[in-house]
Every structure is written in structure tokens, then in C-alpha cells.
C-alpha positions as protocol buffer text, in pm:
chain_id: "A"
residue {
  index: 1
  type: MET
  ca { x: 3332 y: 3264 z: -8786 }
}
residue {
  index: 2
  type: SER
  ca { x: 3401 y: 2889 z: -8769 }
}
residue {
  index: 3
  type: PHE
  ca { x: 3601 y: 2715 z: -8502 }
}
residue {
  index: 4
  type: PRO
  ca { x: 3797 y: 2398 z: -8578 }
}
residue {
  index: 5
  type: LEU
  ca { x: 3662 y: 2072 z: -8430 }
}
residue {
  index: 6
  type: VAL
  ca { x: 3330 y: 2235 z: -8336 }
}
residue {
  index: 7
  type: ALA
  ca { x: 3008 y: 2125 z: -8501 }
}
residue {
  index: 8
  type: PRO
  ca { x: 2828 y: 2409 z: -8681 }
}
residue {
  index: 9
  type: MET
  ca { x: 2502 y: 2524 z: -8522 }
}
residue {
  index: 10
  type: PHE
  ca { x: 2204 y: 2651 z: -8719 }
}
residue {
  index: 11
  type: PRO
  ca { x: 1870 y: 2792 z: -8600 }
}
residue {
  index: 12
  type: ALA
  ca { x: 1574 y: 2555 z: -8630 }
}
residue {
  index: 13
  type: GLY
  ca { x: 1429 y: 2561 z: -8980 }
}
residue {
  index: 14
  type: ARG
  ca { x: 1737 y: 2728 z: -9129 }
}
residue {
  index: 15
  type: GLU
  ca { x: 1960 y: 2421 z: -9162 }
}
residue {
  index: 16
  type: PRO
  ca { x: 2151 y: 2385 z: -9490 }
}
residue {
  index: 17
  type: LEU
  ca { x: 1946 y: 2220 z: -9766 }
}
residue {
  index: 18
  type: PRO
  ca { x: 2048 y: 1894 z: -9935 }
}
residue {
  index: 19
  type: PRO
  ca { x: 2237 y: 1936 z: -10263 }
}
residue {
  index: 20
  type: GLY
  ca { x: 2016 y: 2018 z: -10559 }
}
residue {
  index: 21
  type: MET
  ca { x: 1740 y: 2182 z: -10353 }
}
residue {
  index: 22
  type: SER
  ca { x: 1658 y: 2551 z: -10363 }
}
residue {
  index: 23
  type: GLU
  ca { x: 1527 y: 2779 z: -10092 }
}
residue {
  index: 24
  type: GLU
  ca { x: 1176 y: 2746 z: -10242 }
}
residue {
  index: 25
  type: ASP
  ca { x: 1186 y: 2372 z: -10163 }
}
residue {
  index: 26
  type: ARG
  ca { x: 1245 y: 2434 z: -9790 }
}
residue {
  index: 27
  type: SER
  ca { x: 873 y: 2444 z: -9698 }
}
residue {
  index: 28
  type: GLN
  ca { x: 807 y: 2112 z: -9875 }
}
residue {
  index: 29
  type: LEU
  ca { x: 1107 y: 1957 z: -9704 }
}
residue {
  index: 30
  type: LEU
  ca { x: 993 y: 2077 z: -9360 }
}
residue {
  index: 31
  type: GLU
  ca { x: 639 y: 1949 z: -9421 }
}
residue {
  index: 32
  type: ALA
  ca { x: 770 y: 1609 z: -9532 }
}
residue {
  index: 33
  type: LYS
  ca { x: 991 y: 1600 z: -9222 }
}
residue {
  index: 34
  type: LYS
  ca { x: 688 y: 1680 z: -9003 }
}
residue {
  index: 35
  type: TYR
  ca { x: 484 y: 1393 z: -9155 }
}
residue {
  index: 36
  type: GLN
  ca { x: 783 y: 1161 z: -9123 }
}
residue {
  index: 37
  type: GLY
  ca { x: 800 y: 1245 z: -8751 }
}
residue {
  index: 38
  type: TRP
  ca { x: 428 y: 1173 z: -8709 }
}
residue {
  index: 39
  type: MET
  ca { x: 463 y: 839 z: -8888 }
}
residue {
  index: 40
  type: ALA
  ca { x: 761 y: 741 z: -8673 }
}
residue {
  index: 41
  type: MET
  ca { x: 572 y: 836 z: -8357 }
}
residue {
  index: 42
  type: GLY
  ca { x: 269 y: 634 z: -8471 }
}
residue {
  index: 43
  type: MET
  ca { x: 477 y: 327 z: -8556 }
}
residue {
  index: 44
  type: GLU
  ca { x: 640 y: 334 z: -8213 }
}
residue {
  index: 45
  type: SER
  ca { x: 304 y: 322 z: -8033 }
}
residue {
  index: 46
  type: CYS
  ca { x: 183 y: -6 z: -7890 }
}
residue {
  index: 47
  type: ALA
  ca { x: -164 y: 44 z: -8034 }
}
residue {
  index: 48
  type: ALA
  ca { x: -29 y: 74 z: -8388 }
}
residue {
  index: 49
  type: LYS
  ca { x: 196 y: -230 z: -8347 }
}
residue {
  index: 50
  type: THR
  ca { x: -95 y: -433 z: -8211 }
}
residue {
  index: 51
  type: VAL
  ca { x: -330 y: -333 z: -8494 }
}
residue {
  index: 52
  type: ILE
  ca { x: -66 y: -399 z: -8760 }
}
residue {
  index: 53
  type: ALA
  ca { x: 11 y: -743 z: -8614 }
}
residue {
  index: 54
  type: GLY
  ca { x: -360 y: -826 z: -8590 }
}
residue {
  index: 55
  type: VAL
  ca { x: -437 y: -723 z: -8947 }
}
residue {
  index: 56
  type: GLY
  ca { x: -124 y: -898 z: -9075 }
}
residue {
  index: 57
  type: GLY
  ca { x: -219 y: -1213 z: -8886 }
}
residue {
  index: 58
  type: LEU
  ca { x: -570 y: -1197 z: -9027 }
}
residue {
  index: 59
  type: GLY
  ca { x: -429 y: -1177 z: -9380 }
}
residue {
  index: 60
  type: ILE
  ca { x: -174 y: -1454 z: -9331 }
}
residue {
  index: 61
  type: GLY
  ca { x: -428 y: -1682 z: -9164 }
}
residue {
  index: 62
  type: ALA
  ca { x: -676 y: -1626 z: -9446 }
}
residue {
  index: 63
  type: PHE
  ca { x: -405 y: -1695 z: -9704 }
}
residue {
  index: 64
  type: PHE
  ca { x: -299 y: -2019 z: -9531 }
}
residue {
  index: 65
  type: SER
  ca { x: -659 y: -2132 z: -9515 }
}
residue {
  index: 66
  type: LEU
  ca { x: -708 y: -2048 z: -9882 }
}
residue {
  index: 67
  type: MET
  ca { x: -403 y: -2255 z: -9976 }
}
residue {
  index: 68
  type: SER
  ca { x: -502 y: -2548 z: -9756 }
}
residue {
  index: 69
  type: SER
  ca { x: -864 y: -2544 z: -9878 }
}
residue {
  index: 70
  type: SER
  ca { x: -745 y: -2657 z: -10219 }
}
residue {
  index: 71
  type: PHE
  ca { x: -678 y: -2998 z: -10063 }
}
residue {
  index: 72
  type: ALA
  ca { x: -1023 y: -3025 z: -9906 }
}
residue {
  index: 73
  type: TYR
  ca { x: -1195 y: -3130 z: -10230 }
}
residue {
  index: 74
  type: GLU
  ca { x: -961 y: -3405 z: -10341 }
}
residue {
  index: 75
  type: ASP
  ca { x: -1193 y: -3698 z: -10268 }
}
residue {
  index: 76
  type: PRO
  ca { x: -1438 y: -3733 z: -10560 }
}
residue {
  index: 77
  type: LEU
  ca { x: -1659 y: -3985 z: -10374 }
}
residue {
  index: 78
  type: LEU
  ca { x: -1703 y: -3749 z: -10079 }
}
residue {
  index: 79
  type: ARG
  ca { x: -1769 y: -3461 z: -10317 }
}
residue {
  index: 80
  type: GLN
  ca { x: -2041 y: -3656 z: -10498 }
}
residue {
  index: 81
  type: SER
  ca { x: -2223 y: -3750 z: -10177 }
}
residue {
  index: 82
  type: THR
  ca { x: -2218 y: -3401 z: -10022 }
}
residue {
  index: 83
  type: GLN
  ca { x: -2309 y: -3213 z: -10339 }
}
residue {
  index: 84
  type: ALA
  ca { x: -2568 y: -3448 z: -10486 }
}
residue {
  index: 85
  type: GLY
  ca { x: -2852 y: -3274 z: -10668 }
}
residue {
  index: 86
  type: LEU
  ca { x: -2669 y: -2943 z: -10718 }
}
residue {
  index: 87
  type: ASN
  ca { x: -2576 y: -2793 z: -11052 }
}
residue {
  index: 88
  type: ASN
  ca { x: -2224 y: -2660 z: -11118 }
}
residue {
  index: 89
  type: THR
  ca { x: -2305 y: -2302 z: -11018 }
}
residue {
  index: 90
  type: GLN
  ca { x: -2454 y: -2412 z: -10687 }
}
residue {
  index: 91
  type: LYS
  ca { x: -2159 y: -2642 z: -10621 }
}
residue {
  index: 92
  type: ALA
  ca { x: -1912 y: -2360 z: -10688 }
}
residue {
  index: 93
  type: ARG
  ca { x: -2112 y: -2126 z: -10464 }
}
residue {
  index: 94
  type: GLU
  ca { x: -2106 y: -2378 z: -10178 }
}
residue {
  index: 95
  type: ILE
  ca { x: -1732 y: -2438 z: -10221 }
}
residue {
  index: 96
  type: PHE
  ca { x: -1657 y: -2065 z: -10215 }
}
residue {
  index: 97
  type: LYS
  ca { x: -1879 y: -2009 z: -9911 }
}
residue {
  index: 98
  type: GLU
  ca { x: -1702 y: -2287 z: -9726 }
}
residue {
  index: 99
  type: MET
  ca { x: -1363 y: -2148 z: -9827 }
}
residue {
  index: 100
  type: GLY
  ca { x: -1467 y: -1803 z: -9705 }
}
residue {
  index: 101
  type: ARG
  ca { x: -1582 y: -1938 z: -9370 }
}
residue {
  index: 102
  type: GLY
  ca { x: -1254 y: -2125 z: -9327 }
}
residue {
  index: 103
  type: MET
  ca { x: -1050 y: -1820 z: -9427 }
}
residue {
  index: 104
  type: TRP
  ca { x: -1237 y: -1601 z: -9178 }
}
residue {
  index: 105
  type: LYS
  ca { x: -1202 y: -1852 z: -8896 }
}
residue {
  index: 106
  type: SER
  ca { x: -832 y: -1913 z: -8955 }
}
residue {
  index: 107
  type: GLY
  ca { x: -764 y: -1544 z: -9012 }
}
residue {
  index: 108
  type: LYS
  ca { x: -933 y: -1449 z: -8684 }
}
residue {
  index: 109
  type: GLY
  ca { x: -719 y: -1701 z: -8497 }
}
residue {
  index: 110
  type: PHE
  ca { x: -393 y: -1583 z: -8651 }
}
residue {
  index: 111
  type: GLY
  ca { x: -492 y: -1220 z: -8601 }
}
residue {
  index: 112
  type: LYS
  ca { x: -577 y: -1277 z: -8236 }
}
residue {
  index: 113
  type: VAL
  ca { x: -245 y: -1449 z: -8169 }
}
residue {
  index: 114
  type: GLY
  ca { x: -47 y: -1182 z: -8356 }
}
residue {
  index: 115
  type: ALA
  ca { x: -220 y: -889 z: -8189 }
}
residue {
  index: 116
  type: LEU
  ca { x: -196 y: -1046 z: -7844 }
}
residue {
  index: 117
  type: PHE
  ca { x: 175 y: -1124 z: -7876 }
}
residue {
  index: 118
  type: ALA
  ca { x: 269 y: -789 z: -8034 }
}
residue {
  index: 119
  type: GLY
  ca { x: 72 y: -590 z: -7776 }
}
residue {
  index: 120
  type: ILE
  ca { x: 218 y: -775 z: -7480 }
}
residue {
  index: 121
  type: GLU
  ca { x: 572 y: -754 z: -7621 }
}
residue {
  index: 122
  type: CYS
  ca { x: 538 y: -381 z: -7681 }
}
residue {
  index: 123
  type: VAL
  ca { x: 411 y: -318 z: -7327 }
}
residue {
  index: 124
  type: ILE
  ca { x: 694 y: -527 z: -7178 }
}
residue {
  index: 125
  type: GLU
  ca { x: 951 y: -347 z: -7395 }
}
residue {
  index: 126
  type: GLY
  ca { x: 812 y: -8 z: -7293 }
}
residue {
  index: 127
  type: TYR
  ca { x: 814 y: -103 z: -6925 }
}
residue {
  index: 128
  type: ARG
  ca { x: 1168 y: -245 z: -6932 }
}
residue {
  index: 129
  type: ALA
  ca { x: 1301 y: 21 z: -7173 }
}
residue {
  index: 130
  type: LYS
  ca { x: 1518 y: -245 z: -7337 }
}
residue {
  index: 131
  type: ASN
  ca { x: 1506 y: -431 z: -7666 }
}
residue {
  index: 132
  type: ASP
  ca { x: 1658 y: -772 z: -7594 }
}
residue {
  index: 133
  type: MET
  ca { x: 1571 y: -1142 z: -7593 }
}
residue {
  index: 134
  type: VAL
  ca { x: 1379 y: -1122 z: -7266 }
}
residue {
  index: 135
  type: ASN
  ca { x: 1090 y: -927 z: -7420 }
}
residue {
  index: 136
  type: PRO
  ca { x: 973 y: -1184 z: -7679 }
}
residue {
  index: 137
  type: ILE
  ca { x: 1026 y: -1474 z: -7439 }
}
residue {
  index: 138
  type: ALA
  ca { x: 821 y: -1307 z: -7164 }
}
residue {
  index: 139
  type: ALA
  ca { x: 557 y: -1196 z: -7415 }
}
residue {
  index: 140
  type: GLY
  ca { x: 542 y: -1549 z: -7555 }
}
residue {
  index: 141
  type: PHE
  ca { x: 496 y: -1695 z: -7209 }
}
residue {
  index: 142
  type: VAL
  ca { x: 216 y: -1453 z: -7121 }
}
residue {
  index: 143
  type: ALA
  ca { x: 45 y: -1485 z: -7461 }
}
residue {
  index: 144
  type: GLY
  ca { x: 65 y: -1866 z: -7454 }
}
residue {
  index: 145
  type: GLY
  ca { x: -80 y: -1870 z: -7104 }
}
residue {
  index: 146
  type: VAL
  ca { x: -363 y: -1636 z: -7202 }
}
residue {
  index: 147
  type: LEU
  ca { x: -446 y: -1842 z: -7512 }
}
residue {
  index: 148
  type: ALA
  ca { x: -458 y: -2168 z: -7311 }
}
residue {
  index: 149
  type: ARG
  ca { x: -629 y: -2024 z: -7001 }
}
residue {
  index: 150
  type: ASN
  ca { x: -962 y: -2200 z: -7062 }
}
residue {
  index: 151
  type: SER
  ca { x: -799 y: -2545 z: -7047 }
}
residue {
  index: 152
  type: GLY
  ca { x: -677 y: -2513 z: -6690 }
}
residue {
  index: 153
  type: PRO
  ca { x: -360 y: -2408 z: -6508 }
}
residue {
  index: 154
  type: LYS
  ca { x: -142 y: -2694 z: -6635 }
}
residue {
  index: 155
  type: ALA
  ca { x: -236 y: -2620 z: -6994 }
}
residue {
  index: 156
  type: ALA
  ca { x: -181 y: -2248 z: -6940 }
}
residue {
  index: 157
  type: LEU
  ca { x: 168 y: -2316 z: -6803 }
}
residue {
  index: 158
  type: GLY
  ca { x: 245 y: -2557 z: -7088 }
}
residue {
  index: 159
  type: GLY
  ca { x: 107 y: -2318 z: -7348 }
}
residue {
  index: 160
  type: GLY
  ca { x: 312 y: -2036 z: -7201 }
}
residue {
  index: 161
  type: LEU
  ca { x: 632 y: -2243 z: -7203 }
}
residue {
  index: 162
  type: ALA
  ca { x: 573 y: -2367 z: -7557 }
}
residue {
  index: 163
  type: PHE
  ca { x: 494 y: -2020 z: -7693 }
}
residue {
  index: 164
  type: ALA
  ca { x: 796 y: -1874 z: -7508 }
}
residue {
  index: 165
  type: ALA
  ca { x: 1024 y: -2139 z: -7661 }
}
residue {
  index: 166
  type: PHE
  ca { x: 880 y: -2075 z: -8006 }
}
residue {
  index: 167
  type: SER
  ca { x: 921 y: -1699 z: -7963 }
}
residue {
  index: 168
  type: ALA
  ca { x: 1280 y: -1746 z: -7847 }
}
residue {
  index: 169
  type: ALA
  ca { x: 1361 y: -1964 z: -8148 }
}
residue {
  index: 170
  type: ILE
  ca { x: 1208 y: -1718 z: -8394 }
}
residue {
  index: 171
  type: ASP
  ca { x: 1378 y: -1420 z: -8231 }
}
residue {
  index: 172
  type: LEU
  ca { x: 1715 y: -1596 z: -8223 }
}
residue {
  index: 173
  type: PHE
  ca { x: 1677 y: -1668 z: -8594 }
}
residue {
  index: 174
  type: LEU
  ca { x: 1581 y: -1308 z: -8674 }
}
residue {
  index: 175
  type: ARG
  ca { x: 1857 y: -1153 z: -8457 }
}
residue {
  index: 176
  type: ARG
  ca { x: 2140 y: -1371 z: -8586 }
}
residue {
  index: 177
  type: GLU
  ca { x: 2443 y: -1209 z: -8744 }
}
residue {
  index: 178
  type: PRO
  ca { x: 2445 y: -1228 z: -9124 }
}
residue {
  index: 179
  type: SER
  ca { x: 2720 y: -1439 z: -9275 }
}
residue {
  index: 180
  type: ASP
  ca { x: 3019 y: -1274 z: -9439 }
}
residue {
  index: 181
  type: ASP
  ca { x: 2958 y: -1471 z: -9760 }
}
residue {
  index: 182
  type: ASP
  ca { x: 2691 y: -1224 z: -9877 }
}
């Protein structure tokens, strides 16, 4: 018996199937729903966000270094003096080794910054139980201070303020309302 203006209630696992699915498909649907729940739970964890940001930063840093290393060998006079006495295979090997070292160094730096910021922001968001502009600004301030800690307290304060301002600008850009022209 159905009552008007009352939502229908079904026992767990016996909900109506989407159109086009048969009763034999129910077990596959429930298993896919279970894995989807696990993935959502994993993506909401601070550890997963930190690892994803660190790996993404490593990749982006390596890519930036790869792109910028193409400008490092522009000077033919410098190239001749540093690679004198090497054949073409040895020169190429040295160039690729140097590019790899630069990619690793830059990637580690970007990965460290990304993981640090994402981890701190996630912890702050979990503690405050809010998703607003305060989280990235506070995380930027703490991350900037941590990154500049070895240069003294003034540098740590300046690094924190600069990273907080940068985080605020990026977050304001990402949270802006889309224009109606689209």
C-alpha cells in the first residue's frame, strides 16, 4: 500500500534496479557499489590526498624541469668547452643524465611542497569540519613557514605569509562562479 507524499522504503539490497537491468545483475551492481564506497572513503582520507599531491607534484616538477632543460644547451661555445673529447653517444648520455638529475631534483621539490600543503590542509579541514577559504590560507601559512624554517624566524614568517597569499589567490580563482556566457 502506498501513501501519498511519503517516500517509498525498501529493505537494504532490495532497492529497485535501474532501467534495463535484470535481477541477475543485482549482485554485480551491489559489488560495484561496495567498491565505489571504498574508493570514496579512500579519497577522503588525508593520507591518500597527501600521497596523490606528492606524486602529482613529483610528476609536474619533473615535467617542468624537462621542458626547461631544453634551454640549457643553447650556448654552442659552452657546449664545446664542457663536452670536449666526447663522441656523440657520450655527449647524449651526459645530457640525458644531467636532465634526469634535474628532473629528479625539481620533482622532489614540487612533490614535497604539494604533499606538505595537501596534508596540512586536509588536517585543518578535518579539525574544523568546514570547507571554506580559511583552510587553504592557514595551510599555506603553515606550509610556507615549515619550508622556510631553516632560514630563521623572519624568513619563516615571510614564507608563511607569501604562501598563504598565493594559496588564497589560487583558491579564489578556483572557487569563482562560472560566467553565464558558457
